[in-house]
N, C-alpha and C positions, 0 to 999 in steps of 0.2 A: 594398491599401487604395485603389487608384486607381479602382475600380469604384463607390465610394460616391458617391451622388447626392443632392443636395438638402440641406435643413436648414442652409443657409449662415448665415442670420441667428441662429438659435438656437445654432449652434456657436460663432459669434463671441462671443455673450453668455456662454455657459457657459465658454468659455476664459478670458474676463476674470474671471469669478467664481472659477474654480478657481485662477487664478494671482495673485489679489490678495494681495500680500505685506503689506498694511497691516492685515489682519484679525488678531484676537487669539484666534480660535477656529478649529477645523478647518472647512474649506470643504466643504459637502455639496451635491450635486445629486441630486434625487430625480426620476427619469424614470418616469412612469406612462403606461399606455395599453393598448389592446387587444392580444391576441395577434397576432403577425405584423406589427405596425405599425412595427417597426424599433427597438425600445428598446435591445436588445443591440447592434445594429449601430452606433447612435449612440454608445453608451457606449464601444465598442471603437475607434471612429474618433477620439473625443476622446482616448482613451489613446494612440493612435498619434500624433496631432498634438502631444500634450503630453509626449512621451517625454523631450525635452531639458529640460523644465521640472522634471521630477521625476527627478533623476539617481540616486537611491537605489533606483529600481526600481518595479515595479507588481505588485500582488497581485490575483489574480482568483479568484472563487469563484461557481459556479452554485449557488444555494441551493435550487433545486427547490421553490420555494414554491407553484407552481401548475402545472397542465397535464399532469402525469404521475401514474402510480400510485406513483412513487418518493416515499418519505417526505421531507418537507423536511429539509434538512441542519441539524442542531441547532447553535446558536451555539457550543456547547462543542467540537464537531467542527471547525467552521470555524476557531476559534482554535487548535486543535491542529495543523491543517494549516499555517496561517500561521506559527505558531511554528517548525515544522520547517523551512519555507522560509527563515526568518530565522536558522536555524542552531542552534536549541535542540534538544538531544537528547531522544529519546523519553522517557527516564526522568526528565528534568528538567521535563517538562510537568506542572503541578499538576493535581490531580484535580477540583477544583471549577471551576464556570463563573466565579465572581467572581475566583478566583486566576489563572485563565488570562487573563481580561480585564485584570487589573492587570499581569501580566507582559507582555502584548502591548502595552499602552500604554507601558510602560517601554522595551520594545524599539524602539518607533516614535518615542520622544521626540525623538531627535536626527536623525531621518531626514527627507528630503524625498521622499515617496513618494505614489503614487496607488493607491487601493484601489477595486476594482470589485466590488460585491456584486450579482450578477445574479439576477433572478427571486425577489425576496423575497416572503414571504407577507404581512407587515405590518410595522409599525414595530418591534414587540417582537422580530421576527426579526433585526433588524440592530443594535439599540441596544447589545448587549454587545460588538459587533465594531468599534465606532467608536473610532479613536484620539483622543487628547486634544490632540495637538500641532497648533498652527496651521501648522506646516511641511508637514503632510499634507493630502490632499484625498480625498474619497470620492464615488463615483458609484454610486447605487443604482437598480436598475430593478425594477419591480413591475407586475403586472396591476392592482393596486389603488392608489388615491391614498394617499400617505404624508403627509397633512397634519399629523399629530401629530409628525412628525420635526422637532423644534424647530430653527429656524435654517437649514433646508435651502432651497435654491433649487428650487422646485417646477416641474416641466415636465410638462404634460399633452400628450403627443405625439399629433398628429393624422396623418391620411393625407397623402400627397404632393399637391402642387398638380398640375394638369394638365400644366404645363410640365415639372415635375420628373419626373413619371411618364413622359412622352414621352422625356425624356433617358435615363432608366433603361432603357427598352426599346431605345433606339438603341444603348446601350452593350452590351446583351446580344445583340441580334439583328444589329445592323449598320445604319447609316444608309442605305447604298445599297440594301440589300434591302428595307427598309421603304418607301423612296421609290417603289418600284414599285407600291405599293398604298396611296395616300395617304388615301383615304376610310376604309378599314378601320383604318389605322394611327391615325387621329384618334379613332376610336370605341373602340378596344381598351382604353385606360386607364380609361375610365369603366365599361366592363363588368367590369373587375377591381376596381372600387371604389377605385382609386388606392391600394390596400393594397400596401405593398412586397412582402410575401411572395407575394401573388397575382400581382403583376406579374413577380416573379422566376420563378415557376413557369411562368406563361404564356410569358414571353420565352424561357426555357430550352427549352421544348418547341418553340417556333417555330424557335429556332436549330438544334436537333438535327434536326428534320424538314425537311430541305432542300427537299422536294417540296411543302411547304405554302406558302400565301401568308397574309398577315395576314387576308384575307377568310375563309379556312378556319377560323382560330381564332375570329374574331368570330362566325361562324355557330354554333360549338359553345357559346360563352358566351351566345348570345342566347336559349337555352332559358330562358324566364322562370320556369318552375316550379323548375328547378334553381337558377337564380340567386337567386330570392327565398328559397328554402329555405336557401341558403348565406348570403346577405348580410343576411337580415332576422332570423335567430333567434339571439339571445344569443351565448354564448361559442363556439358551434360554427359561427359564420357563415362561416368559411373552408372548410368541409367540401367545398363544390362545387369549389373550386379544387384541393384535394387529389384529389378524385374524378376530375377532368378528367385530371390527370396519371396517376392510377392506372389509369383505363380505357384510356389510351393505351399501356400496357405490354403486352408479350407475356404469355401465361399463366404461364410460368415466372418472369418478372420480377414479376408481381403476387403470386405465391406467395412469392417471396423477400421482398417488401415486407411482407406480412402476418406472416411468420415472424420477421423481424428485430425486430419490435416486442416480441417476447417477451424479448429481452435486457434485463436490468436492470443496465445499466452506463452510465457517462457516455461511454465510448468503447469500441470493440471492433475486433478485427483480423479479417482475412479467414478465418483458420483457424477462429475461433469461428463465423463465418457459415457456413462449409462444413459444420460439424457440424450446425448448426441446420437447414440446408437439405437435408442428406443428399446433398451433391455434393462433388466434389473441390475443392481450393483454387483452381486456375486458373479453374474455372467460377464459383466464388464471387467471385473478383476481377472477372470479367466482369459478373456480375449487380450487384455493388456499384457499379461504375463507371457502369453504366446508370442506376441509381437516383440517383447523384450528378448525372449529366447531366440527369435529370428534376427536379432540385432537391428530391427527396424524401429525400435523404440528404446529409450534409455531410462533408467531409474535416476531421477533428479535428486531426490532427497526424501526424508520423511518429515511430516509435520509434527507439531508438539504432542499430538495424540497418537503418534506412531503410524499414521496412515501414509502409504506410499504416494509420492507424486512422480509423475512421468514427464519425459521431455523428448522432443524430436530433435535429432541433428538437423541443421538447417537444410542440407541437401535432401535428406530423406523427407522432410516436410514438403519441399518443392515437388518431389516425385509423387508423394501422396496426393497432392492437389492436382497434379497432371492426370493421375489415374482417375480421380474423382470427376474431373471435367470430361474425361474421355468415356467413362462408363456410367456415370450417374447424370440424370437430367437436372436442369437448373432448378426445377420445382423440388426434386428430392433433396438437393443441397440446401435450398431455402428452408424447407420443412425441418431439416436437421438442425440448422442454425437457430430456428425459432424454438425448438425443443430445448436446446442448450440455454438460450437466453431466458426462456420462461422458467426453467429450473433454477437458474442463478437468481432470478427475481424472487422465486418462492423461498429459497434458502436465505436470501438477504432480508426478506420480510420476517422470517422466523427469527433471525438474529436481532433484528430491530425489536421484535416483540419481546424477546428475552430481556433486552435492555430497558424497554418501556412498559412491560407488562401487557402488551397488546399493540395493535396497529393504531395507536393514538397519535394525535398531532400531525397526521399525514393524510394526504388525499390519495385514495387508491385509484389506480388505473383500471382499465377494463380487460387487459389481456388475460386469456386463460393461462393458468399457471400449472406447470408440470410439477407434481409433488413427489418427494421421496417418502419412503416409509416413515411413520411418525417416530418410532424409536431411534432409527438411524439419524433422522433430522435433529432430534433433541440432543443426541450425543455430539453431532457435528458442530452445533452452535452452542454447546453448553457454556463455553466462554466466548461470548459474541465478539469481544474486542480482539481476542487472539485469532479467532476465525477471520476477522476482517484483515488483520495484519498479514495472514497467510495468503488471502485472496485479493489483496488490494489491486495488484496489477491486472489480475484477471478481470476485476470489475471495470477498471479504466478501459481496458481493451474491449470489453464486451459492450460498453456504452457506444464506443466509436463503431464497432462492428454492427450494432443494431441500427445505427444511423445510416451506414453505407448499404446495408442489406434491405433497407426500406421498412424496418420494423419500428416505426416511429413511436408507437405506444409503449413498446418495451423499452425504448431508448430513454424517454423522459421519466418513465416510472422507476426504472433502475437507478437513474441519476438522483432522483428525489429520495428514494428509499434509503440509499446508502450515504446520502450527504451528511447525515449526522455523525457517521463514523469518521469521515474525512475531517469534519470539524473537530470532533473529540480528540483525534490524534494529530491535528494540525497539519494535514496534508492539503494545505489551502490552494496550492497551484493546481493540483489534481481536481479538487472540488470545483474550482472556478471553471476549468476547462470542460469538465463533465456537464455542469449545469448549462454552460453556453451551448454545448452540443445538443443537450436535451431540449433546450428552448428552440433552437433552430429546427430540430426534427418535428417538434409539436407545431411550430408555426408553418412549416412546409406542408404538414398534413391538415392544417386548418383546425387543429384540436385546441379549442379554447380552454377547456379544463386543464389540458396538459401545460399550456403556456402559463396559466394562472398558478398551477402547482409549482412549476420551476421558479417563477418569480417569487413565490412565497419562500422557497428555500434559498434563493439568491439573496433575498432581503435578510435572512438570518446570517448569511455569510458577511454581509455589510455590517450588520449590528455587532457581530463578533469582533469586528475590527473598529468598533465605535464610530462607524461612518453612518450616523443616524439619518442624515438627509437622504443618502442613497437608499438606505433601508426603507425609510418611509415611502419613497417614490415607488419602490418595487412592491411594497405591501398595498399601497393605494391602487396601483394598476392591477395587482392580483385580485383585490376585492372587486374592482370593476368587471374583470373577466369572469369571476365566479358568479357575479350577479347576472351577467349576460348569459352564462350557461345554466342559470337556475339552480346552482349547487349551493344549498343552504349550509351544508357541512363546511365546504370550502370558504364560504363567507364568514362563518364563525371563526375559523382558524386565522384567516387574514385579518379580521377585526381584532382578534386577540393580540396579534403581534403589532398591529398599529397602536393598540392601547399600551403595549409594553414600551414602545418608543416614547409615547407620551409620558409614561411614568419616569423613564430614564432622564428626560429633559425637564421634569418638574411640572408638567401639565396634568396635575392630578385629577381635576374635575373632568376634563375631557377623557382621560384614561378610564375613570370610573364609569362614565356613561357608555363608553365602547365596551367595557368588560360586561356590563349588565346586559347589553344587547347580544353580545357574543354568547353569554350563558344560555339565553333562550334558544339560539341557533344550535349550539352544541348539544343541548339536552334533546332538542328535536331530532338531531342526527344520532343520538345515543353514544356520543364520544365521551366516555367517562374520564379517560386520561386527560384530555384537554380541558374538560370541566374542572378537574382537580387543579390543573395548571392555572386556570383563571382564578379559582378561589384562592390559591396561594398568592397570586399577584395582587388581588384585591386586599388580602391580608397585609401585604407589604405596604400598600398605600396607607392603610389604617395605622400601621406601625410607624411609618414616616411622619404621620400627623398626630401621633400620640393618642390614638384611640385604641388603647391596648386590649381591652376586652373584646372589641370587635375583631381586632387582629387575631387574637387567640381562637375565637370562634371559627373564623375562616381557615386558619392554619389547621385546626383539628378536623374541620370538615374535609379539607384536602387530604389530610393524612388518612382519614377513614376510607377514602376512595383508593388511595395509593396502596395501602397495606394488603387488601385482598387481591389487588391486581398484581402484586409482587413486582413492582417496577423499581429496580435499584436506583436509577437516576432520579426519578421523581421523589422517592423516599429520602434520598440523601439531601436533595435541595430543600425539601420541606423541613427536615430536621435542622438544617442550617438556619433557616429563618425562625423556627421555634426557639433555637438557641439564642438568636438575636433578641427575640422577645423576652426570654428569660433574663438576658443581660439588662434590658431596659427595666425590668421589674426587680433587679438586684437579686435574682435567684441564681447565684453564680455556680453553685454545685450542679444544678440542673442544666445550666448552660454548658458547662464543661462536658457533661455526659452527652448532650446533644451534638456538640461539635466533635467529640471523639468518635461517635457513631458515624457522623458525616464524613470524617477523615477516612475511616475504614472503608466506607462504601465507595468513596471517590477513588481510593487507591485500588480497590478491587476491580473496578471497571476501567482503570487507566485514565480517569478524568482529572487532568492536571489543573484545569480551571477550578473544579470543585475542591481539589486538594488545597489550592492557595486560599480559597474562601474559608475552608474549615480551619486552616492555620490562623487566618485572620481572626476568626471567632475565638479560637483557643487563646490567642494572644490577648484579646480584649478581656476574656474571662480572668486570665492571670493578672492582668494589669489592674482590674477593678478590685482584686483581692490583695493588691499590694505586692504581688510577686513580679517585680519589675524586670529582674534579670531573666526569669523564665519567659516572660512576655516578649522581651527583646529578641530572644533566640528564635521563637516561632514566627514572630512578625518579620524578622529578617529573612527567614526561609520563605515566607509568603511573598515578600516583595521580590526576592530572587526568582521565584517561579513565575510571577506575573511579568517580570521584565523579560524572562526567557520566552514567554508566550506572546510578548508585546501586547498584553492586555492593559490598555491605558486606564480603563474603568477600575479594574482591581488595583492597579498601582495607585490610583488616586485615593481609593479607600484605605489601603494599607498605609500609605505614606501619611495620610491624615492622622491615623491612629498612632503611628510611630512618633509623629510630631507631638501629639498629646502626651505620649509616654515620656519623651525627652523633656518636655515642659514640666511634667510632674517631678522628674528626677533632677531638675535644675540644670539640665544640659541645654542651655538656651540656644547656643550656636547650632547644635545638631537639630534641635527642634525647629528653628527657623528654616534650615535648609530643607527638611522634609516637608514642611508646610508650604514653603514657596513652590516646591516642585508639585505638590498636590494641587495648589491653586492653579498653577499654569496648565497642568494636564486637564483638570476639570473644566477650566475655561475653554481649552482647545476643543474638547469633545462635547461641550455644551451640557454638562451635568451640573445644573445650578445648585441642587441641594448639597452636593459634596463641596462645591466651590464655596458656598456660603459658610459651611461648617469649618472648612480649612482656613478661610479668610478670617473668621472670628477668632479662632485659636491663634492665628498669626498676629493679630492685633494685640492679644494678651501678651504674647512673647515679646513683641517689640516694645510694649509699654514698660516691661521690666528693664529692658536694656537701654531705654531712652533716658 
């Protein structure tokens, strides 16, 4: 923040306004001005200066209101992201804008925090996102005046003064170097129109080009036709400044600048640039840093592994795309986008494989995939969930880009490949939108396999929400389409999930019949991971029906497949059910070991559902050993997680066990409350086995109190 120059008087005034503790409404500053005038820089510097005044943190969002082809960020999405930052789980975020706004204001009520809403389209764009507490403050920036934002301190940001512009240039280039050419140094700020963005670009080029003098740069800017075109015409008046930097690049650097504008993401890594540019990653790094030096690209952040992520200013991105359309053919741009999307698909599949021990339980598409070097790829997705969190918005944007660009096969394949991560981390709105986009793309292309694959994934989304009828309908249609396409592997997967729904609702004989047929199809296709999944589910049916030896045989067969595949999720889930079998056989020590390993595995991959199930198992182990207080603690944790995830199935299971625990402890009122809730939930979602178990226990409790 030390490079910030100027605006001292307005900064002092805005600091006083934002920190005024005597007010009884939220303090709002609305900064308006032309593109490149420094609205965002001022907002961020204010945030830096006021960090101690707002100890509960700062929330920032680029609303993309103007200046790019990216759609403005909907207020509902802004609130969803802010609520997640504040610790609200994905399944606890309400569906409507009004409900999200209400929850956000509640969350902010007792906080002293600063909110920065950058690049708003208009007043309506920000109104739902405003907190109601006077302990909070808001800074909004926009290309348009926000006069209708009631109570806001309006700032119409102008260009820098001549003195401020000169100081900014000195900080970029160096006072000693500029002093060698005083006449040109005095003229340079005026040729840049005192516009901060133009000054930064001009100063950066001068700083990088050590063989240039200030006179060299002044002579370039003195082309009146270029300068008038740039500075005199409306919203594109800074084009000449961008063009100056652009024309100063080498041919491969200019090509990189044009192609990078095709990326539709708020930030990107060098591996994505490498695919787009058709170069290796080290070369992409070099080109990106050159563009950073030219002030045509910004460093956005570093990811958890220390890799740099880059960011376009919105006006620079627009200029990049204009140059691409002017100098590159449509086919060249289409090919570049295809390389980017295919590389993202390749990385996504590798992340999936790390989680599942291979490309199991998923139908592969046919697109040719651009691959990164094996060592680099392994390092990139060593923590697949962390990688996903970093690239989540990139994936969402890529699915929509693939649909618009006519890459239908990449669209549905990418949506299906990454769906499990969205499910795992409970970004269910994103998951639903992506799958709908993927299905529409496959349908438009007449791709029967693609339609079937998306329906299979959408069925999983419904089942995750315990909407079994909807899930069954999608699986049924998926199976029909796979049969139409003659895809035996797809048939096996669809039949597997249909059997899973049968098992959930207590149709065990039908489930067993489907599982046996699916096994034949999966073995024919060579899908070991899904075969293990089926064996585990068959074992669960045997367990439900007290055929304990058959259950153990099938669990161990599944484990024998999962272990060499090194699939963290499959191992954790199988260990959970082996622990459940150990409980049934009263092997409580072995059960605790299995559930402890399950819990560790679930937490490692960020699987909150798995975590709640493991805690459920640990709670039952403790309860069976008479450790009722210990059991109550972990079961309470389990039900809290299940409630935050809105997982009604897990809630029904855990509440049934809590009811049994309270019944054993003689706490009949609490037992009845838990069991009544479990019966109601199980009846609502149609899980008859749990309903019958909870109802039987409830009858026992009521018999005591009658």
